[in-house]
C-alpha distance (Angstrom), angle and dihedral (degrees) to the residues before:
residue distance angle dihedral
M1 . . .
S2 3.79 . .
T3 3.80 123.1 .
K4 3.79 127.5 -136.3
I5 3.78 117.9 -153.8
S6 3.78 137.0 164.1
G7 3.78 124.4 -107.9
N8 3.77 142.0 168.0
L9 3.81 131.7 -151.1
G10 3.80 101.2 -149.8
Y11 3.79 142.5 -28.8
P12 3.83 133.4 -133.2
R13 3.80 111.3 -84.9
I14 3.78 98.4 -157.0
G15 3.82 101.1 79.3
G16 3.79 127.3 -126.4
N17 3.81 92.8 -74.3
R18 3.81 98.0 28.1
E19 3.80 90.9 -96.8
W20 3.81 88.4 154.0
K21 3.81 92.5 59.2
K22 3.79 93.4 45.7
A23 3.80 93.9 49.1
I24 3.81 94.8 49.7
E25 3.78 94.6 45.1
T26 3.80 90.4 47.9
F27 3.80 88.0 53.5
W28 3.80 91.1 49.9
K29 3.80 89.0 54.7
G30 3.80 90.4 53.0
Q31 3.79 92.8 -116.1
I32 3.82 95.5 122.8
T33 3.78 131.5 31.2
E34 3.77 126.7 -113.7
D35 3.81 90.0 -105.7
E36 3.79 90.4 53.3
L37 3.80 90.1 50.0
H38 3.81 91.0 52.1
E39 3.79 89.6 49.9
K40 3.80 94.2 51.4
L41 3.80 94.8 45.9
T42 3.80 92.2 45.4
E43 3.79 88.9 57.2
I44 3.82 91.3 53.8
R45 3.81 91.7 47.1
L46 3.80 93.3 50.0
N47 3.80 92.0 46.9
N48 3.81 90.0 53.0
W49 3.79 91.2 53.8
K50 3.79 93.8 44.7
L51 3.80 91.8 50.9
Q52 3.79 92.7 51.9
R53 3.79 91.3 47.4
D54 3.80 92.6 48.0
K55 3.81 91.2 48.8
G56 3.80 89.6 56.4
I57 3.82 102.1 -104.6
E58 3.79 106.6 156.5
L59 3.80 100.5 -168.8
I60 3.80 104.8 47.2
P61 3.82 118.3 -172.2
V62 3.80 116.0 -125.0
G63 3.78 122.6 -175.8
D64 3.81 94.2 39.0
F65 3.81 91.6 104.0
T66 3.80 118.1 97.0
Y67 3.80 142.9 -177.9
Y68 3.82 90.0 -135.2
D69 3.82 116.3 -23.8
H70 3.80 133.8 -2.7
V71 3.83 94.2 -137.9
L72 3.79 90.1 53.6
D73 3.82 87.5 48.5
T74 3.79 90.3 56.4
A75 3.80 91.8 49.6
V76 3.80 96.1 50.0
M77 3.80 91.1 42.8
F78 3.80 85.2 65.6
G79 3.80 95.1 40.0
I80 3.80 92.9 -108.8
V81 3.80 98.9 154.5
P82 3.84 123.4 150.4
E83 3.79 111.9 -106.8
R84 3.81 93.1 -121.5
F85 3.82 89.3 72.2
E86 3.83 91.2 62.2
Y87 3.79 94.7 -131.6
T88 3.81 111.1 176.4
G89 3.80 102.1 -168.6
G90 3.79 139.7 -85.6
P91 3.81 126.0 72.6
V92 3.80 109.2 -7.7
P93 3.83 110.9 -113.4
L94 3.77 115.7 -120.6
Q95 3.80 91.3 -120.4
T96 3.82 89.6 56.2
Y97 3.80 90.8 45.8
Y98 3.80 91.0 55.7
A99 3.79 92.5 41.5
I100 3.81 90.0 58.9
A101 3.79 88.9 53.6
R102 3.81 99.7 40.1
G103 3.78 107.2 17.7
N104 3.79 125.2 -129.4
K105 3.79 138.1 -136.9
E106 3.79 91.9 -75.3
A107 3.80 103.5 39.1
A108 3.79 139.9 31.0
A109 3.78 120.0 -117.3
S110 3.77 121.5 -103.9
E111 3.77 118.4 -97.6
M112 3.78 118.1 -81.4
T113 3.79 123.7 -153.7
K114 3.79 143.3 159.1
W115 3.78 122.9 -65.3
F116 3.81 99.6 -124.2
N117 3.83 108.7 -64.0
T118 3.81 96.5 -25.1
N119 3.79 132.1 99.0
Y120 3.79 91.5 -114.3
H121 3.82 114.7 107.4
Y122 3.79 125.7 -149.0
I123 3.79 132.1 -163.7
V124 3.80 109.4 -108.9
P125 3.83 111.6 -124.5
E126 3.80 114.3 -125.9
L127 3.80 111.0 -146.5
G128 3.78 106.8 -152.4
S129 3.77 136.7 167.1
R130 3.81 97.1 -74.9
E131 3.79 114.8 108.0
P132 3.83 108.1 -115.5
Q133 3.78 119.8 -118.9
L134 3.79 135.7 179.3
T135 3.79 102.3 -100.7
R136 3.80 97.3 173.3
N137 3.79 131.5 -7.9
N138 3.80 98.3 -126.3
P139 3.83 97.6 179.4
L140 3.80 89.4 49.7
A141 3.80 92.3 51.1
A142 3.82 90.2 51.0
Y143 3.80 93.0 46.1
V144 3.80 93.0 50.6
E145 3.80 92.7 45.0
A146 3.81 93.4 52.1
K147 3.78 91.3 46.9
E148 3.78 98.1 45.5
K149 3.79 99.2 39.6
L150 3.80 101.6 35.1
G151 3.79 106.6 14.2
I152 3.81 89.8 -118.3
D153 3.81 115.9 148.6
G154 3.78 93.6 -154.8
R155 3.78 134.1 -170.3
P156 3.84 107.0 -113.0
V157 3.79 115.4 -134.7
I158 3.79 123.7 -146.4
L159 3.79 131.1 170.7
G160 3.79 107.4 -113.6
L161 3.80 121.1 -111.0
Y162 3.80 93.8 -122.2
T163 3.82 93.8 52.0
F164 3.81 91.9 42.2
L165 3.79 90.7 57.2
K166 3.80 91.9 43.8
L167 3.81 88.6 56.2
S168 3.81 95.2 45.5
K169 3.79 132.1 88.4
G170 3.79 137.4 -160.6
F171 3.79 99.5 71.2
G172 3.77 135.0 83.5
A173 3.79 130.5 -123.2
S174 3.79 89.7 -102.0
E175 3.82 90.4 59.0
W176 3.80 97.4 58.8
D177 3.78 95.4 97.1
S178 3.79 91.7 44.5
W179 3.78 91.3 55.2
I180 3.78 92.0 46.6
S181 3.81 88.9 53.6
K182 3.82 89.4 51.6
L183 3.79 98.2 45.2
L184 3.81 103.7 33.3
P185 3.84 94.1 72.6
L186 3.80 88.5 52.0
Y187 3.81 91.5 51.4
V188 3.80 88.1 49.6
Q189 3.79 89.4 51.4
V190 3.81 91.9 50.9
L191 3.79 91.7 49.8
R192 3.79 94.6 43.3
E193 3.80 90.9 53.4
L194 3.81 89.9 49.1
K195 3.78 91.3 52.1
E196 3.80 91.3 48.4
A197 3.81 89.0 52.1
G198 3.81 90.0 55.8
A199 3.80 103.8 -96.7
K200 3.80 111.3 155.9
W201 3.80 99.9 -174.9
V202 3.79 131.8 26.3
Q203 3.80 124.8 -168.0
I204 3.80 112.3 -140.1
D205 3.79 109.2 -168.6
E206 3.79 114.4 -143.9
P207 3.83 105.2 165.9
A208 3.83 89.5 154.5
L209 3.81 86.8 75.4
V210 3.81 90.9 76.2
A211 3.82 89.7 65.6
T212 3.79 126.8 65.8
V213 3.81 112.5 -52.0
S214 3.80 116.0 -164.1
T215 3.79 125.5 -143.4
E216 3.82 89.0 -107.2
D217 3.79 90.3 52.0
Q218 3.80 90.9 50.5
E219 3.77 88.6 57.0
R220 3.80 90.0 49.1
L221 3.79 91.3 51.0
N222 3.80 90.0 51.2
L223 3.79 89.4 51.5
I224 3.81 93.8 47.8
Y225 3.79 97.3 48.6
S226 3.79 97.9 36.9
T227 3.81 87.8 52.8
I228 3.80 91.4 50.4
A229 3.81 91.1 47.8
K230 3.80 91.2 50.1
E231 3.80 97.6 42.9
V232 3.82 98.7 39.9
P233 3.82 106.2 35.1
G234 3.77 116.4 177.2
L235 3.80 96.7 32.3
S236 3.81 112.2 112.1
V237 3.81 112.9 -135.1
M238 3.79 122.3 -157.1
L239 3.81 104.4 -158.8
Q240 3.78 99.5 -152.1
T241 3.81 126.7 -157.2
Y242 3.78 127.7 174.6
F243 3.82 147.2 164.0
E244 3.82 93.4 53.8
S245 3.78 146.3 9.2
V246 3.79 124.2 -71.1
D247 3.80 114.8 -113.5
L248 3.80 94.0 -166.1
Y249 3.79 94.3 52.3
K250 3.81 95.5 143.3
E251 3.80 91.5 51.7
L252 3.80 92.3 43.3
V253 3.78 96.2 55.1
A254 3.80 90.1 48.1
L255 3.80 90.3 65.7
P256 3.82 114.0 108.7
V257 3.80 98.2 -108.7
Q258 3.79 130.7 113.7
G259 3.80 100.9 -125.4
F260 3.78 142.8 24.5
G261 3.80 123.4 -153.2
L262 3.81 115.4 -152.2
D263 3.80 132.2 -178.0
F264 3.80 110.6 -120.6
V265 3.81 93.6 177.2
H266 3.82 106.9 53.9
G267 3.78 95.1 19.1
K268 3.77 97.3 30.4
E269 3.78 105.3 127.5
A270 3.80 97.7 40.1
N271 3.80 93.2 45.2
L272 3.80 90.3 48.5
Q273 3.78 90.7 49.8
S274 3.80 90.4 52.3
L275 3.79 90.6 52.5
R276 3.80 90.8 48.9
E277 3.78 92.5 48.6
Y278 3.80 101.8 40.8
G279 3.79 105.2 18.4
F280 3.79 123.4 -143.8
P281 3.80 126.9 -74.7
A282 3.76 115.6 -101.0
G283 3.78 117.4 -110.3
K284 3.79 93.9 22.2
T285 3.81 130.4 114.5
L286 3.80 124.3 -123.6
G287 3.80 118.0 -145.4
A288 3.79 99.9 -151.2
G289 3.80 110.7 -158.1
V290 3.79 98.6 -159.4
I291 3.82 101.9 144.9
D292 3.80 114.3 75.3
G293 3.79 109.3 -114.0
R294 3.81 93.6 -173.6
N295 3.80 106.5 51.7
I296 3.78 134.9 53.9
W297 3.80 104.6 -132.8
R298 3.76 124.8 111.8
A299 3.78 114.0 -103.0
D300 3.77 122.2 -115.9
L301 3.78 94.2 -119.0
Y302 3.79 93.4 -168.2
Q303 3.79 89.4 59.8
G304 3.78 89.5 43.6
S305 3.77 91.2 53.1
Q306 3.82 90.9 49.8
L307 3.79 89.3 50.8
L308 3.80 91.0 51.9
D309 3.80 90.2 49.3
E310 3.79 89.0 55.4
L311 3.79 91.6 46.5
S312 3.79 90.2 51.4
K313 3.78 90.6 53.4
L314 3.80 93.2 46.2
T315 3.81 94.1 48.3
G316 3.79 98.4 42.0
D317 3.79 111.6 -162.2
A318 3.80 94.6 -2.3
D319 3.77 117.9 129.8
L320 3.81 114.9 -113.5
V321 3.79 127.9 -145.1
I322 3.79 108.0 -161.6
Q323 3.79 105.6 -149.8
S324 3.78 148.2 143.4
S325 3.79 118.6 -69.1
C326 3.82 90.1 -118.0
S327 3.79 138.1 -16.4
L328 3.79 113.4 -46.4
L329 3.80 90.8 -131.3
H330 3.83 86.1 102.1
V331 3.81 94.0 66.4
P332 3.82 132.2 58.1
V333 3.78 120.4 -91.6
S334 3.80 105.0 -113.2
A335 3.79 138.3 -3.1
Q336 3.80 93.0 -157.4
A337 3.80 93.6 101.8
E338 3.82 96.4 50.2
D339 3.80 96.1 108.9
K340 3.81 97.0 132.8
L341 3.81 96.0 67.8
E342 3.77 124.8 90.2
T343 3.78 108.8 -86.8
V344 3.80 94.5 -117.6
L345 3.80 89.7 57.9
S346 3.80 100.2 39.3
N347 3.80 89.9 50.2
A348 3.80 90.1 56.7
L349 3.81 96.1 55.2
A350 3.79 127.6 102.2
F351 3.80 117.9 177.9
A352 3.81 125.4 179.5
E353 3.80 95.6 -68.9
E354 3.80 92.8 48.2
K355 3.80 91.3 46.3
L356 3.79 88.7 59.4
D357 3.82 87.5 58.9
E358 3.80 90.0 50.5
I359 3.81 92.3 50.0
V360 3.79 91.4 50.5
A361 3.82 93.0 45.3
L362 3.81 91.4 53.1
S363 3.78 94.3 44.0
R364 3.80 92.2 52.5
V365 3.78 92.7 50.6
A366 3.80 89.9 46.7
A367 3.80 87.7 52.9
G368 3.81 91.0 55.3
Q369 3.81 102.0 -94.9
E370 3.80 125.0 130.1
Q371 3.78 122.4 -86.7
S372 3.78 114.6 -95.6
D373 3.80 124.9 -130.7
L374 3.80 86.7 -100.9
F375 3.81 89.8 79.6
D376 3.80 93.8 63.6
Q377 3.80 93.6 37.0
N378 3.78 91.5 56.0
R379 3.78 95.6 47.1
Q380 3.81 93.3 47.4
A381 3.81 91.3 49.1
L382 3.80 92.7 50.9
E383 3.79 93.2 46.7
A384 3.82 90.9 51.0
L385 3.80 90.7 51.5
A386 3.81 91.7 49.0
S387 3.81 91.2 56.8
D388 3.82 95.6 45.4
P389 3.85 112.9 126.3
A390 3.82 89.6 -126.1
R391 3.79 86.5 72.7
G392 3.79 92.4 53.8
R393 3.82 105.3 65.9
N394 3.79 96.1 136.3
H395 3.82 95.4 -176.8
V396 3.81 88.9 60.6
R397 3.79 92.2 49.5
T398 3.81 90.8 48.6
A399 3.81 92.5 50.1
V400 3.80 91.0 51.2
E401 3.78 91.5 50.8
Q402 3.79 89.7 52.6
I403 3.81 97.0 50.6
T404 3.78 92.7 48.5
Q405 3.81 86.5 65.0
Q406 3.82 95.7 48.1
P407 3.82 135.3 67.2
A408 3.80 117.6 -117.3
E409 3.81 110.4 -144.1
R410 3.79 139.4 146.4
S411 3.81 112.5 -105.6
S412 3.85 91.6 -114.8
A413 3.78 135.5 31.0
F414 3.81 120.0 -103.1
A415 3.80 92.8 -104.4
T416 3.80 89.4 62.4
R417 3.79 95.1 40.8
K418 3.81 91.7 49.2
L419 3.80 92.8 60.5
K420 3.78 93.7 46.3
Q421 3.79 92.2 47.5
K422 3.80 92.8 47.5
E423 3.79 89.9 54.8
K424 3.80 93.2 45.3
W425 3.80 99.6 46.7
S426 3.84 103.9 31.3
L427 3.80 91.4 -159.8
P428 3.80 121.2 178.8
F429 3.78 122.9 -104.2
L430 3.85 108.8 -78.8
P431 3.83 95.3 13.5
T432 3.79 117.3 -149.5
T433 3.77 127.4 -137.2
T434 3.81 141.0 146.5
I435 3.78 130.4 -119.8
G436 3.79 97.8 -110.8
S437 3.79 120.5 -88.3
F438 3.80 130.9 76.3
P439 3.83 127.8 -160.2
Q440 3.76 115.5 -48.7
T441 3.78 94.2 -146.1
A442 3.79 126.1 -166.4
E443 3.80 86.6 -100.8
V444 3.81 91.6 55.2
R445 3.80 92.5 48.0
S446 3.79 91.6 46.3
A447 3.79 92.2 51.7
R448 3.79 91.0 50.8
Q449 3.80 91.4 49.8
K450 3.81 91.7 50.4
W451 3.78 89.6 51.5
R452 3.79 94.1 46.7
K453 3.81 91.5 48.5
G454 3.79 91.7 50.1
E455 3.80 93.7 -113.1
W456 3.81 89.0 118.8
S457 3.77 126.2 44.2
E458 3.78 122.4 -126.1
A459 3.80 88.4 -104.6
Q460 3.82 93.2 52.6
Y461 3.78 91.9 50.0
D462 3.80 93.2 45.7
E463 3.79 89.8 52.2
F464 3.80 91.5 50.7
V465 3.81 91.3 50.7
R466 3.82 90.5 48.3
E467 3.81 90.1 52.8
E468 3.81 91.2 51.7
I469 3.80 91.5 47.8
S470 3.80 91.0 49.6
K471 3.81 92.0 48.6
W472 3.78 93.1 51.5
I473 3.79 95.7 43.4
Q474 3.80 86.1 57.1
I475 3.82 92.0 46.8
Q476 3.80 91.8 50.6
E477 3.79 91.8 49.2
E478 3.81 91.5 48.6
I479 3.80 90.9 50.5
G480 3.78 90.0 48.8
I481 3.79 102.1 -119.7
D482 3.80 111.7 167.2
V483 3.81 103.3 -148.2
L484 3.79 114.7 34.0
V485 3.79 136.7 -156.3
H486 3.77 130.4 -153.5
G487 3.81 93.6 -124.4
E488 3.83 102.6 -119.0
F489 3.81 94.7 -112.1
E490 3.78 90.7 153.8
R491 3.81 91.4 59.6
T492 3.76 130.0 83.3
D493 3.78 98.6 -174.5
M494 3.79 130.7 4.9
V495 3.79 92.5 -121.3
E496 3.79 101.1 31.2
F497 3.80 91.7 56.1
F498 3.80 93.2 59.8
G499 3.76 95.1 38.6
E500 3.79 90.3 57.0
K501 3.78 89.1 59.1
L502 3.80 100.9 43.1
P503 3.81 123.2 80.5
G504 3.80 110.2 -123.4
F505 3.81 93.9 48.1
A506 3.78 129.7 96.6
F507 3.80 132.4 -173.5
T508 3.73 130.9 -140.5
K509 3.78 125.3 -141.2
G510 3.79 97.0 -136.6
G511 3.79 105.4 12.6
W512 3.81 95.7 129.4
V513 3.78 123.0 156.0
Q514 3.80 131.8 -179.5
S515 3.80 114.8 -102.5
Y516 3.80 101.7 172.1
G517 3.79 130.5 -21.8
T518 3.79 107.5 -35.3
R519 3.79 92.2 -20.1
C520 3.80 105.7 117.2
V521 3.78 124.9 -176.8
K522 3.77 132.6 -165.8
P523 3.80 104.3 -140.9
P524 3.77 118.4 -148.6
V525 3.76 118.3 -114.0
I526 3.80 113.9 -124.7
Y527 3.78 102.3 -156.4
G528 3.81 104.1 147.3
D529 3.78 141.7 30.3
V530 3.82 108.9 -58.9
D531 3.80 115.6 -122.8
F532 3.83 140.3 169.7
D533 3.79 120.7 -124.8
Q534 3.84 107.0 160.2
P535 3.84 141.9 -1.9
M536 3.79 113.7 -75.9
T537 3.81 107.8 -170.0
V538 3.79 106.9 19.5
K539 3.83 98.2 95.8
E540 3.81 97.8 57.3
T541 3.82 96.1 37.1
K542 3.78 93.9 48.2
Y543 3.81 90.2 49.7
A544 3.81 91.4 51.3
Q545 3.80 91.0 50.0
S546 3.79 90.1 52.4
L547 3.83 89.4 61.9
T548 3.80 97.9 57.6
K549 3.77 143.8 35.8
K550 3.81 90.2 -141.2
P551 3.81 117.7 90.7
V552 3.80 116.9 -92.0
K553 3.79 117.2 -154.6
G554 3.76 121.1 -131.1
M555 3.80 108.2 -130.6
L556 3.80 123.2 -142.4
T557 3.78 134.9 159.9
G558 3.78 113.6 -124.2
P559 3.80 126.6 -117.1
I560 3.80 96.5 -109.8
T561 3.79 93.5 49.7
I562 3.79 91.4 47.9
L563 3.80 87.8 49.5
N564 3.80 96.2 46.2
W565 3.79 94.6 43.4
S566 3.79 94.5 49.9
F567 3.75 134.5 74.9
V568 3.79 99.1 -110.0
R569 3.77 131.2 -150.4
S570 3.79 111.9 -106.9
D571 3.81 101.4 -151.2
I572 3.83 95.9 83.5
S573 3.80 131.9 33.4
R574 3.79 122.5 -80.5
E575 3.79 87.4 -124.8
A576 3.79 91.3 60.3
V577 3.81 91.3 48.4
A578 3.82 90.2 49.6
Y579 3.80 91.1 54.6
Q580 3.80 91.3 48.8
I581 3.82 89.9 54.5
A582 3.80 91.5 44.0
L583 3.80 92.8 54.8
A584 3.80 90.7 51.1
L585 3.81 91.7 49.3
R586 3.80 91.2 48.5
K587 3.80 88.4 62.9
E588 3.81 90.3 50.4
V589 3.82 91.6 50.0
E590 3.79 89.3 51.0
A591 3.82 91.0 48.2
L592 3.81 91.1 52.9
E593 3.79 92.1 48.6
S594 3.79 91.0 49.4
A595 3.81 89.0 52.2
G596 3.80 91.1 56.1
I597 3.81 98.3 -98.2
E598 3.79 102.6 132.5
M599 3.79 101.4 166.7
I600 3.77 107.6 69.1
Q601 3.80 125.7 176.1
V602 3.79 117.0 -155.9
D603 3.80 105.7 -172.6
E604 3.80 121.8 -145.8
P605 3.82 105.8 175.7
A606 3.79 90.5 146.1
L607 3.80 98.2 53.5
R608 3.78 95.5 105.2
E609 3.77 96.9 39.7
G610 3.76 89.2 65.1
L611 3.79 90.8 62.0
P612 3.78 112.2 122.3
L613 3.80 111.7 -112.0
K614 3.80 91.2 -122.2
R615 3.79 115.3 71.8
K616 3.78 92.8 -142.9
D617 3.81 87.9 68.6
W618 3.81 96.8 47.7
D619 3.79 100.5 89.1
N620 3.78 94.8 54.7
Y621 3.81 92.7 49.8
L622 3.79 94.5 45.0
D623 3.79 92.0 48.3
W624 3.78 94.3 57.6
A625 3.82 94.5 35.5
V626 3.81 91.6 55.4
K627 3.78 91.0 44.6
A628 3.81 91.7 51.9
F629 3.82 90.1 54.4
K630 3.77 91.4 48.8
V631 3.80 92.0 47.7
S632 3.81 86.0 58.9
T633 3.80 96.6 47.7
S634 3.80 110.9 25.2
T635 3.80 101.8 87.7
V636 3.83 98.5 67.1
K637 3.81 127.6 103.5
D638 3.79 121.4 -89.2
T639 3.81 90.5 -109.9
T640 3.80 92.6 54.2
Q641 3.77 106.1 96.3
I642 3.80 116.1 -141.1
H643 3.80 115.7 -154.7
T644 3.77 128.4 -175.1
H645 3.78 134.9 -175.8
M646 3.80 135.9 -149.7
C647 3.78 129.7 -179.0
Y648 3.81 145.2 -172.1
C649 3.75 107.0 2.8
E650 3.78 139.8 93.5
F651 3.78 109.1 -84.6
H652 3.78 104.5 174.1
D653 3.81 92.0 89.3
I654 3.80 93.6 55.6
I655 3.81 103.7 35.9
D656 3.81 90.6 120.2
S657 3.79 91.1 54.8
I658 3.80 92.1 46.4
E659 3.78 88.4 54.7
A660 3.81 90.0 46.1
L661 3.82 89.7 60.9
D662 3.83 83.8 75.5
A663 3.81 92.3 -149.2
D664 3.79 112.5 165.7
V665 3.82 90.2 -134.2
I666 3.79 130.9 14.5
S667 3.79 125.3 -171.0
I668 3.80 117.4 -156.5
E669 3.80 134.0 -176.3
T670 3.76 114.0 -109.0
S671 3.80 109.6 145.7
R672 3.80 97.3 72.8
S673 3.78 90.4 53.8
H674 3.79 87.6 48.5
G675 3.77 95.0 -117.3
E676 3.80 96.7 -53.5
L677 3.78 91.7 129.7
V678 3.78 88.1 68.8
H679 3.81 86.9 72.9
S680 3.79 87.8 69.6
F681 3.78 90.9 59.3
E682 3.79 92.2 45.1
E683 3.79 85.8 64.3
H684 3.80 98.9 33.8
T685 3.80 126.5 45.2
Y686 3.80 109.7 -133.9
P687 3.80 110.5 -155.2
L688 3.83 101.7 -173.3
G689 3.80 133.8 74.0
I690 3.79 113.8 -70.9
G691 3.79 141.3 176.3
L692 3.79 119.9 -165.4
G693 3.80 109.2 -157.2
V694 3.79 109.4 -106.3
Y695 3.80 98.0 -161.0
D696 3.78 139.4 29.9
I697 3.80 112.4 -111.2
H698 3.81 94.1 -170.0
S699 3.79 91.6 69.1
P700 3.83 121.8 76.2
R701 3.79 92.5 -140.0
V702 3.81 120.9 105.3
P703 3.82 108.7 -129.1
S704 3.78 119.8 -138.7
E705 3.79 127.0 -116.6
D706 3.79 89.2 -112.5
E707 3.82 92.7 56.9
M708 3.78 90.5 52.1
I709 3.79 93.1 47.1
V710 3.80 89.4 55.0
M711 3.81 88.0 55.9
I712 3.79 92.3 47.2
E713 3.80 94.0 47.9
R714 3.76 93.7 50.8
A715 3.78 93.3 47.3
L716 3.79 93.2 49.6
K717 3.77 91.2 56.3
V718 3.80 87.7 72.0
L719 3.81 104.9 21.0
D720 3.79 131.9 67.9
P721 3.84 108.0 -101.5
E722 3.80 89.4 -149.0
L723 3.81 89.1 62.9
F724 3.79 98.8 38.6
W725 3.81 125.0 113.7
I726 3.81 129.0 -170.2
N727 3.79 119.3 -137.0
P728 3.82 144.2 136.3
D729 3.78 120.0 -88.6
C730 3.76 97.1 -103.4
G731 3.80 145.3 -20.5
L732 3.80 118.6 -43.3
K733 3.80 101.6 -138.8
T734 3.81 94.3 115.9
R735 3.80 95.8 50.1
G736 3.80 130.2 90.5
L737 3.77 121.8 -106.7
E738 3.80 98.3 -114.7
E739 3.80 96.3 47.2
T740 3.82 90.4 45.5
V741 3.78 93.4 53.4
D742 3.81 93.4 43.6
S743 3.81 92.6 49.0
L744 3.80 93.2 48.0
K745 3.80 91.2 48.2
N746 3.80 88.8 54.5
M747 3.79 90.6 46.7
V748 3.81 93.3 52.9
S749 3.81 91.0 44.2
A750 3.80 90.0 51.3
A751 3.80 90.2 51.4
K752 3.81 91.8 49.6
R753 3.81 92.5 47.6
Y754 3.76 91.1 50.7
R755 3.80 92.0 47.7
E756 3.78 88.1 55.8
Q757 3.80 91.4 48.6
M758 3.81 90.6 52.3
K759 3.80 94.9 52.5
């Protein structure tokens, strides 16, 4: 007879009050020692395990915790450290570990990019010439710690070899098999040591299997897992996929492992169809990801129970592990503190802690026990949310229906707009600008807190923001930047700021999630129809423009980024929500233009991350994503210059869609990827204005003029100098004042030097 038990794939690392972030950043500042950092992070890790045990989770993940990023952990575990960090072998020092992620005065950080189609960022491993070695068995250390300190016989988690290589760079297609031959024995060693320590199950994450898998890759997967089965007999492997369905289901379940983890939330229908068509291998275990690990709504447990009943029938006598669809690192820690929201909304939330309760409730029913009260509580909460008036703004629904039937285009083509804008703005050759934000200093954060707590009046806070704007307008003019920004001192987060001002959004008190490293964000919650009721950015931008004769850009976040960086309602399509946001932003763009702000930047850094993981679904997404941007920006005059910005992702696959946005100027990250993006433009002529970031703002180092000129020179080999802008990679809110000013001075000097060279 089959067994049904509860499991989890991973838990948020950041702690209930972001203790993880605070400890690491305190260490970076030299205010605590390395030993003290280890002590603080150990406490968080142990608390995570204890909570899962106390909630009733039977298969608890160990090894999912990290000091920065789990992909970086895998790389350094195997001694894969870029040569520029002068690593000489053995366990990787913590200072080197953080240098890879953040850079230092001597070496640039490794590239950072999106983790599949989420808003989490990982550090891209650079496979160099050094022979890999096992420097420290991280999953083993976690397994032993959980067992010895808490008596928890956990399920170690390791990033699979196939996915690790898919996420890495620095090697050609012909070197795949060579790298497998180097790394596979090390994976075997890790697993063998886990088995010897008593581990019964190990979770090997292979999310890359939900994308396209070639025939050659299938053969490599067979080699990897048959080798593991042969070399480490007796250790049960759960081959875990998530974020989508598996196309090669029949081939997957033929691999010689003991369990297969499938996503029955985001890949539900296709994975179910595969089970119906091909069945499930006898004697294997199914990891059934039935609780959404990526969104914050309560689950309908009755539907979940019905799904598990169907899975039981389709899998026969197979054991079932009822678990989250993916790691819970993508959701906040606990909804217990959300007492400021309207009751109908707070009752409908389930963060990581609450999802553990849902997993356990489903697993107990699947095992033949009675339904808990949680079943009725969840259904009642979801029904109350569905009938909330915020979901009944008929004028918004009508407007969306109308725009879906109409094209969204600027009144003139770019060639016409370019000439009009050149005459209007009279900018120098290779104009300089920044992406939008300036340092959010302790003073800025303190002022905002005083205002939010009611210690400062609205007038006091407005005056403080005006003083910061004035200071930075003066700094920009002294540096010699051509197109200025107001600095965004009134904003905490580029999405949160707009969500707070748009009906249909709500904000949690403690809904923090990890974005990259210690950077945590508190995504808005889109729970109702999105509307516009008053201008959001006009006051600060208009004030900044009054201080200078140079143009000041209005700064907005685009509809797709707001969508992708929010927790989104699940009762209507994401496309419909995107159009609702776009219509609201269109009114803000028009308000800025009416106020005399005629350079407007609508940032879309998250455009690519919303791409479906399966290429067959790309065109549909890109069509409506591009249209949503154009709905926001298409009603302005020809002389109004629309900018946009994108950062830290692979763009070569979507160059056509980027061009289709029809933005007058786009700024794109290139320095962190060490200029590789330029390859895209070597193969694709880009006919609109463009700025490729000339320095990495996520690193504390100040780049030299010469470094920036190298970037400029390479870009101008493939881009039209008459359309080229010079700017940093991204906003500067996380940087210190001195390094920001020094870097921008070098950037402007580099632009001036290059102008002279081009004369």
